[in-house]
C-alpha positions in Angstrom: -0.2 0.1 -0.1 1.0 3.4 -1.0 2.1 6.1 1.5 -0.9 8.1 0.6 -3.2 5.4 0.9 -1.9 4.4 4.2 -2.6 7.9 5.3 -6.0 8.0 3.7 -7.2 4.6 5.5 -5.8 5.6 8.6 -7.7 8.9 8.7 -10.9 7.4 7.9 -10.9 4.0 10.0 -10.7 6.4 12.5 -13.7 8.6 11.8 -15.3 5.3 11.3 -14.8 4.0 14.8 -15.3 7.3 16.7 -18.9 7.5 15.0 -19.8 3.9 15.6 -18.4 4.0 19.1 -20.4 2.0 21.7 -20.0 5.0 24.2 -22.0 7.3 22.0 -25.0 4.6 21.0 -25.2 4.2 24.9 -25.4 8.0 25.9 -27.8 8.5 23.1 -29.9 5.9 24.1 -29.6 6.8 28.3 -30.6 10.8 27.4 -33.8 9.6 25.7 -35.0 6.9 28.3 -33.7 6.8 32.1 -32.5 10.0 32.0 -35.6 11.4 31.5 -37.0 10.7 35.1 -35.6 11.8 38.2 -35.2 8.7 40.1 -33.6 6.9 37.5 -31.2 9.7 37.1 -30.0 9.5 40.8 -29.9 5.6 40.5 -27.8 5.4 37.4 -25.3 8.5 37.9 -26.6 10.5 35.2 -26.1 14.0 35.6 -26.6 16.3 32.7 -26.2 19.7 34.0 -23.0 21.6 34.8 -22.5 24.6 37.2 -19.4 26.8 38.4 -18.2 25.9 41.7 -18.9 29.4 42.6 -22.8 28.5 42.2 -22.3 26.4 45.4 -21.1 27.4 48.8 -16.9 27.4 48.7 -14.3 29.1 49.9 -11.6 30.5 47.7 -7.6 29.6 48.7 -5.8 31.0 45.7 -4.0 34.4 45.9 -6.3 35.9 43.1 -5.3 37.6 40.1 -3.5 35.8 36.8 -0.1 33.9 37.0 2.4 35.0 34.2 5.7 33.9 33.1 7.8 35.3 30.6 11.0 34.2 29.2 13.8 35.6 26.5 13.3 34.3 22.9 15.6 35.0 20.1 14.2 36.3 16.3 14.1 32.9 14.9 11.8 32.0 17.4 9.8 35.0 17.5 9.0 35.0 13.7 7.9 31.4 14.2 5.4 32.3 16.7 4.1 35.4 14.7 3.8 33.3 11.8 1.0 31.2 13.3 -1.3 34.5 12.8 -1.8 33.8 8.9 -3.5 30.1 10.1 -6.0 32.0 12.4 -3.8 30.8 15.7 -2.4 33.7 16.5 -0.8 34.6 20.1 -1.6 38.3 20.0 0.3 40.4 22.6 1.5 37.0 24.4 4.4 37.2 21.7 6.4 40.4 22.3 9.7 41.9 20.9 12.5 39.6 22.5 10.0 38.0 24.9 7.3 35.2 25.3 4.6 36.2 27.8 2.1 33.6 29.0 -0.5 33.7 31.9 -3.7 31.7 33.0 -6.5 32.5 35.7 -6.3 29.6 37.9 -8.6 29.2 40.8 -8.4 26.8 43.6 -11.9 26.1 45.6 -12.6 24.3 48.9 -15.8 22.8 48.8 -18.0 20.3 50.9 -21.0 17.8 50.0 -19.2 16.5 46.7 -19.1 13.4 45.1 -16.2 12.0 43.1 -17.2 9.4 40.3 -13.9 7.8 39.0 -15.8 5.8 36.4 -16.9 8.8 34.8 -14.3 11.4 35.8 -16.8 13.5 37.2 -17.1 15.9 40.4 -20.4 16.4 41.7 -22.6 18.5 44.2 -24.1 16.0 46.1 -27.3 18.3 47.0 -27.8 19.7 43.6 -26.7 17.1 41.6 -24.7 19.5 39.3 -21.3 18.7 37.7 -18.5 20.8 39.0 -15.9 19.4 36.9 -15.7 16.9 34.2 -17.9 16.5 31.1 -21.0 15.4 30.9 -21.3 11.4 29.9 -24.7 9.2 29.9 -23.1 6.2 30.7 -25.6 4.4 33.2 -24.0 2.5 35.9 -25.5 1.1 39.4 -23.0 1.8 41.9 -23.7 2.2 45.6 -20.3 1.7 47.2 -19.2 4.9 49.2 -15.7 5.6 50.4 -15.7 8.3 52.3 -12.2 10.3 53.2 -11.6 12.6 56.0 -9.8 15.4 55.9 -8.7 18.1 53.0 -8.7 16.2 49.9 -7.3 16.8 46.3 -7.7 14.9 43.3 -5.5 13.0 40.6 -8.3 11.0 39.5 -9.0 11.3 35.8 -11.6 9.9 33.7 -10.7 6.1 32.6 -9.5 6.6 29.3 -7.6 9.6 30.1 -5.7 9.1 32.8 -3.0 7.0 31.3 -2.2 10.1 29.2 1.4 10.9 29.4 1.2 14.7 28.8 -2.2 15.1 30.7 -1.2 13.2 33.9 1.8 15.5 34.4 0.1 18.6 33.1 -2.8 17.8 35.7 -0.1 17.0 37.9 1.5 20.9 37.6 -2.2 22.0 38.9 -2.0 19.9 41.6 1.8 21.0 42.6 0.8 24.7 42.5 -2.3 24.1 44.7 0.1 22.4 47.3 2.0 25.5 47.4 -0.9 27.5 48.1 -2.3 25.9 50.9 1.1 25.3 52.4 3.6 22.6 52.6 2.8 21.5 56.1 -1.2 21.4 55.5 -2.5 17.7 56.0 -4.1 16.6 52.6 -4.8 13.7 50.9 -3.9 12.9 47.0 -6.5 10.7 45.7 -5.1 8.6 42.6 -6.4 5.7 40.5 -5.5 2.1 42.1 -4.1 0.9 38.6 -1.0 3.6 37.6 1.6 3.3 35.3 5.4 3.4 36.3 5.8 6.8 35.2 2.8 8.0 37.3 4.0 6.2 40.4 7.5 7.6 40.0 6.3 11.0 39.8 3.4 10.7 42.8 6.1 9.1 44.9 8.8 11.7 44.5 6.4 14.4 45.3 4.9 12.5 48.6 8.6 12.1 49.3 9.1 15.9 49.3 5.9 17.1 51.0 5.5 16.7 54.7 1.9 15.9 55.6 0.7 14.5 52.1 -0.7 11.1 52.1 -1.4 9.3 49.1 -4.8 7.3 48.9 -5.8 5.0 45.8 -9.3 4.8 45.0 -11.5 2.0 42.6 -13.0 2.6 39.4 -16.6 1.7 40.8 -17.2 3.5 44.1 -18.5 6.7 45.0 -15.7 8.9 46.7 -16.9 11.1 49.3 -14.1 13.6 50.6 -15.0 15.6 53.6 -13.3 18.9 52.2 -12.4 19.2 48.5 -9.8 21.2 46.8 -10.9 21.8 42.9 -8.7 23.7 40.5 -10.6 25.3 37.7 -8.5 27.2 35.0 -10.3 29.8 32.6 -10.6 29.0 28.9 -6.8 29.7 27.7 -4.8 29.1 24.2 -3.2 25.5 25.1 0.6 27.0 24.8 -0.8 28.9 28.5 -0.6 25.4 30.2 2.7 25.5 30.3 2.4 28.9 32.7 3.4 26.6 35.5 7.1 26.2 34.0 8.5 26.0 37.7 6.2 23.3 38.2 7.4 21.4 34.9 10.9 21.8 35.8 10.5 20.5 39.3 8.8 17.8 38.3 12.0 16.7 35.9 14.1 17.5 38.8 12.4 15.7 41.3 11.9 11.7 38.8 15.7 12.5 37.7 16.9 12.3 41.4 14.7 9.6 42.2 16.1 7.6 39.3 19.4 8.1 39.6 22.1 9.2 37.2 22.2 7.7 33.8 24.8 4.6 32.9 27.9 5.9 31.4 27.9 7.0 27.9 27.7 9.7 25.4 26.1 13.1 26.6 25.9 14.3 23.2 23.5 11.6 21.5 21.1 12.5 18.7 17.9 10.8 19.3 14.9 10.1 16.7 11.4 9.5 18.9 9.4 7.7 16.6 5.8 7.0 16.9 5.7 4.2 14.5 4.0 1.7 16.8 1.4 4.4 17.7 -2.3 5.0 15.9 -2.3 8.4 15.7 -0.1 11.3 14.3 2.4 8.7 12.9 4.6 9.6 10.1 3.6 7.2 7.1 7.0 8.0 5.3 9.3 7.2 8.1 11.2 4.3 6.2 11.9 7.0 3.8 13.5 9.3 6.6 15.4 6.4 8.2 18.3 7.3 5.9 18.3 11.1 6.4 18.4 10.4 10.2 21.3 7.9 9.9 23.3 10.4 7.8 23.3 13.1 10.6 24.0 10.2 13.4 20.5 9.6 15.1 19.8 6.5 17.0 16.4 5.3 16.3 14.4 5.4 19.4 10.8 3.3 20.2 9.7 4.7 23.6 7.1 2.2 24.0 9.5 -0.6 24.0 11.8 1.1 26.8 10.9 1.4 30.9 10.2 4.7 32.0 13.9 5.0 33.6 15.6 4.2 30.6 13.5 6.8 28.6 14.5 9.5 31.5 18.6 8.4 31.3 18.0 8.4 27.3 16.7 12.0 27.4 19.3 13.5 29.9 21.7 11.9 27.4 20.6 13.3 24.7 21.9 16.9 22.9 19.4 16.6 19.7 15.8 15.0 20.0 13.7 14.7 16.8 10.1 13.6 17.1 6.5 13.1 15.5 4.4 16.1 17.5 2.9 13.8 20.3 2.8 12.9 23.7 6.5 11.9 24.0 7.7 15.3 23.6 6.7 15.7 27.3 9.9 13.8 28.1 11.7 17.2 27.4 11.6 18.1 30.7 13.9 15.1 32.0 16.9 16.8 29.9 19.7 17.4 32.2 21.3 20.2 29.8 19.6 22.4 27.3 19.0 20.2 24.1 17.4 20.7 20.3 14.2 19.5 19.5 13.1 19.0 16.2 9.5 18.4 15.7 7.4 17.3 12.7 4.0 18.3 12.4 1.3 18.3 9.9 0.8 22.3 8.3 -2.8 21.8 9.0 -2.7 21.4 12.4 0.3 22.8 13.8 -0.6 24.9 16.8 1.9 26.6 19.1 2.4 24.6 22.2 5.6 22.8 22.6 7.3 25.8 21.9 6.8 26.9 25.0 8.0 23.8 27.3 11.2 24.4 25.1 11.5 28.0 26.1 10.6 28.4 29.6 12.9 25.0 30.3 16.1 27.0 28.2 15.7 24.4 25.2 15.9 25.2 21.4 12.9 24.5 19.1 12.9 23.8 15.5 9.7 23.2 13.7 9.7 20.8 10.5 6.6 20.9 8.6 5.0 18.0 7.1 2.0 17.6 4.7 -1.8 18.1 4.8 -3.7 16.0 7.8 -6.5 16.5 9.9 -6.1 16.3 14.1 -4.7 12.8 14.9 -4.1 11.5 11.2 -0.9 10.1 9.7 1.0 12.4 7.9 4.1 12.8 5.6 7.4 14.6 5.7 9.7 15.1 2.8 13.1 14.1 3.4 14.5 17.5 1.9 12.7 19.3 4.6 14.1 16.9 7.3 17.5 17.1 5.9 17.5 20.8 6.1 16.4 20.9 9.3 19.0 18.2 10.7 22.0 20.2 9.0 21.5 23.1 11.0 25.1 23.5 13.0 24.7 23.3 16.6 26.5 26.1 19.0 29.9 25.2 19.9 28.9 24.6 23.1 25.8 24.6 25.0 24.7 27.8 27.0 25.1 27.6 30.6 21.5 27.9 32.1 19.6 26.8 35.0 16.5 25.1 33.3 13.5 26.6 34.6 15.1 29.8 35.7 13.3 32.1 32.9 10.3 30.9 34.4 10.6 31.9 38.2 
């Protein structure tokens, strides 16, 4: 099958799977049957209306105002970020002459009388039955087991499908870490997590708990109703996704904690050139990767399949890297584990590229180069021209990496 045909099949097979998903069918039927009656809505935990935490009794624990971060950028990066304006995805005044400035509006609420429903990833205010956090999802379940949790509680329990997503787990962890700073390091607090965690999640949560007195980690099952005595709930106002990296201090802190706990990498070169492949992934694959391998080999790159390595091995590899090339995807999150400034070369489809990973590179002191791929929609496989990749890989590296403290620009 040709490269173009593989991209076509990947795109439309995914669309077909989404349209015929059993979850959508169940949602459609439930909304038109058991969700119509209050008694069955309560019995099957069907919550179809949302509310802001401001609409229920609460106490605000955040300091108020925007959280802002800025870092210097060179002329090349400034031109790159401004180029998104022609696609209607510009950053406006967030890009200043010689600087990138990001901000978020993050609020921390203390609430009572809330239920956490892990099988839906919802936070519900019990007296009014309104969803305070999470999406509306009519998936009927007969769940009656309740788990009271005393004291002050904060949750890392995401949806069943999303809780193992590499990037989103760490992004959510940065929010929790900022909340922990606001309530104070000595405040007794319970952190809720799922009872089925990946190795990298266990490492990150263990590293955080070891460094924060008073933090207790409690695992919860999928099918139980968790009832915190007092719940800390974070709400971030809508913003461009690049602003998710405003908490750059926390991103850098996660990288440091896990590097420390994993220990130094085994003896080896510290200038490795890594090609992180997505060939085993269903989404956002480079469909002509075989044609690109000679280009990578010409420039001394090692082929790395992250899915075949333990998380310790992945972190150690990144710590030894000088240049990392990858298709746009969650594996780029591992940039936070680099011990020294690296060059990140990202390949992405021209129709879907948004300013995003650039911020992680900028605020952690790294260099970023973008290689534009062919036309493709969100999550679809795409093609990269060997000549475009060769041009990016041919750019000379600085004679010496700049001496910077990673994350310093964000503090």
